[in-house]
N, C-alpha and C positions, 0 to 999 in steps of 0.2 A: 506495500499499499504506499502511494507517494505521500510524501510531507505534503500539510496545507500549503496555497501559497496566499502571500498576502499584497494587496497593493502596495506600491511603495508611495509614502508621504514624507512628510519633513522629516530630517534626522533630528532625533532629540538633543538637547542643549542642558549646559550643567547650570544653567542661570537662566533667569530671564533677561539678564543685559545682553546676552548675544544674541538676541531679538530685534536689538536695535539697528535700524536702516535696512534698505532693499523695500522702501515702501512702494505703492503703486503710482504710476503716472497714468492719467487720464485725459484723454481728449474731451473736450468741452464741444459738446454737439449743435447745442443754440446760442451759446453768447458767441458772438463773433461770426455765426454762419455766414452771414451776409457779405462775407470780405472774401473776395477772389484770391486763391491761393495763398489764403493766410490760416492757419490751424493753431487753435490755445489749448496748449498742456497745462495741465496741473498735477503737482506731485502733493500726493495725498501725505502729508506728515504725521494727520490724525491717527494714522494706522500702527504708528511706534506704540510699545507698550505703557508709556507713559500718555500716551495719546498728543502728543505733539511734536515739533521739531525740535524743542529744546533736549528732548532725549539725547539727540547727537551729542551736544556739545558738553553736556553734562556728565554723559558716560567718559567720555576722552579725557576731559578735564581731569576727573576722579581717578580714571585709570593711570594717567600720567604721575597726579601725585603720589598714588602708592608705589608704583614702581620705583621712584626717585626720593622715598621715604617722607616725603612732605606731609602724606596723610597715612593715617593707622589708627587701629584700636585705640589707642592713647589720647587722640585728639577727636573734637568735634567739628562738622563740617560748616560754614557759617558764608551766607552771601544774602547779598540784597536780590531782590525778584518783585515782579508784578504779579506773578504767578506762574507761569508755566515752567520756567527752570527752576521755581522750587519744586514743582510736583515732581520734575525730575531727578532734582538732587534726592528727595523726599524716598521715592520708590527705589531708587539705585543703592541707595545708602542703606534702606531695607533689605533689599535683597543680599547685599554684600556683607552685612551685620555690621554696619558703621553708624554712627551719629551725626544728626544733623539739626541744626536749627535753622532758622528762615528769618531775614528782616523784610517785612514788606508794608507798605502804606494801610492804614486800618480800613482803606475803603475799598479793598480789592475783593472781587466777587465772594458771596457767601460758599460757592461752590468749591471754589479752590481753598480758600481757611481749611473745609471740613475734608475735602480729599488729603490734603497734606497732615493734618493730624491724624489721619485715618492710617498713614503711614510710619504715624509716631515721631513726627518732626515736632520740635519745640518752635513755636511762632514768636516773634518778636516782631511789634507794630512800632511803626514812623506814623508821623505827622500827616495826615491823609492831604493837607493841603499842600505839602512840598510834594507830591508824586514820587516818582521814582528817584529823585534827584536825592530825596529827603531819605530814603531809603539809604541810599548809597553813602550819603555821610553818616547814618547812625551806624553800619556796619564798618566803618572804618574807623569811628570813635571806639567800639567795642575791641576791634582787633587790636588798636594801640593800647587800650589800658590792660590788655592779657595776651599777648602774644603767643605763648607758650600753650594756650588751651585752645586755641583753633586752627583749622584749616581752611583758610581764606582763598577759594580758587579765583574769585574777581571774573566774574563772564565778562565783565565790560572792557577788561585790559589783558584779559589772558590768551595769549597766541592760540591754544589749543583750540579754542572756541571755534575761531573762522578756520584752522586747520582740521577740524571734523568735517567739514564740509565740502572742503577742499579735495580732500581725500576719499570722501563717500559720496554727498551728494552730488556734487558737479559728474562723478566718474558715472553713478547710477544713470543720470540724465543723459549724459553722451553715449553709452552704450545703449540705453535704450532707443533713441532714436538716429541710430550709427552716426554721430556726430552732423546731424542735422539740425541745428539749431541757429535760427536767426538770430533771435532775442532773448534776454532772462532779465527778469524782473521781479523784486521780491521786496519786501516792507523792511525800513531799519527798526529795528529795537536796542541789540546790544550792536548790530552790525554784523552780527558773526557770519549769518546766512548770507547775506547778500554780497559779503566782500569774500570769504571763504569759497562759496560756489562760481562767485564770478572767476576769481582765480584759476579755480580748477577747469572752467569751460574754456577759457583763453588758452590753457596750455592743451587743450585738445580740439577747440571746434576754430580755427582761423577763421577771423573777420566776426564773430558772434558781437552782439552789442549787448551791454551790462546796463541795468540801470535800478534805482533804488526809488522806493516810493515813501514820501513820509506825511503825516498829517499837514494841513496848509495853516491850521491855526494853533498859537500855543496852548491853547485851551482846548481839548479836544474829546471826541469820545472813541477813539480807534485804539482801543485799550492795547498794549503792549506795544505801540510804536512811538518814535521819538519826535517831535519837531527841533530840528537840530540847533535852530538859531537861538532856542530859549532854554536850551538842556546843557546838560553835562555832555560833552560829547565823548564817546566811548574810544578808549586808546586805540582799540583795533579798526575803529573805523577811518577808510582811507578815503574821500570826497574826490580825489583826483585819478583814483584808479577807475572810475566808472565813467560810463559814458552820459549819464545825466542823472537829475533828481526828479521826482515827478510829485508836486506839491498836491494833493489831493484831499477837498473837503470832507469834512466826516459824512454829510448825508452821502455824499456819494458811496464812499466804504460801505455805509449802512444799505443801501438801497440795491448795492451788487450784493450783498450779503443775503438779501431777501429771494433777489433773482436766482442766484445760485441753489437755493432749496427749491423754488419752485419750477426752475426750468431744466436743472440739473440732476436733482435729487441729493446737492450736498448741502447738508445743513452745518454750514462753517460760522468759525467768530467773524467778528469785523474787520480784524486787519486780514484778514483771509478775502474778505470784501474788497477792501482796500488794493489789495496784490492782485486781483484778476480785473478792479477797474482799471490799476495801471498796467497790466498786461493788454486788454483792450485798447486803451488809446494808443498803444505801441504798436499793437496789429493794425489799429487803423491806418496809421503812417505807414507802415510797411505795406498796405495795399495801396496808398494814395501813391506812393512812388512807385509802383509797380512791380516792386522786389519779390514779395510774398514770403514764404518760409514759416516754420513753426515758433512759435512764442511760448516760452516755458515761465512759470512761476511756482509758486509755494502756497500750499494751504496751511499755514502752521497748527490749526486745529480745529474742533467740531463747537459749534454752536451751546453743546449743552453744558460745556465750561462754564459759560455765562449766565445760564437759566436758574434759578432760584429753586432748589431742590425742596423737597420735602425733609423735614429733620429726621435723620432714622440715627441720631447716635443713642445711643445704649443709655437708658434711665433708670434709675433705681430708687424705689420708693420704701421707706420706712415704715 
């Protein structure tokens, strides 16, 4: 009697961290469909284990520090975050048996607070009126006061942040489209995604245009994105390496996020809406020039990260 055969599925992994990356690239079928010779593709980064693009950078920063001895069981990771990087730090530290503390503005979404706490992270809140810059200042003060206690990856200044995308995201995009990428567009948060992916694509795709999207207003509703003129500019961000920066009103990003749900079945966050709106502008310009080609952007996360969920924390009544 012959041994039973089984279909081949994904190989087992020894840690959830090994499942970061290799996210799907999907063609938008309706948005931009009226543009001759141009296709818009979206990298679905919400398919990472932690639900966002930040899993890539967080994992690389943590593993690099573990390898060189800056981080380990005797220290606690601490960094400032508006949410997604915090979730990434929290679940990766939980998976690897490490301690994690996060500094974030007290007005970040309730979902993100609950998610990070569920992974065992300690939350430290900064002034909501100071936004992400206030969280940066607070974490720097904490680290300066007790440097031996903390591992501070500094997502805004750590070169491993963009390198994760240079060696990962960009390679995946280039291989999936066999090098046929006319333009790449991504939002500016820390700058890691847009800078690293742009560098990686330029090394593999001659003539690719790389552009960033930022909010048009200092006070905006595109959570996770930075208005650079009114913000602390991240050390890893290099505007001179890009072909341009698109200033996008909040309303345009929100409207596109709604369109993506209705027209493409993609329920994504507002920063993803802004990225696709920017990509559509670039696609229109390519069509007007008669150039055509593929325009690629990144969907950093899903919309459910911004919904107000029902409370599910354990409650004990005596």
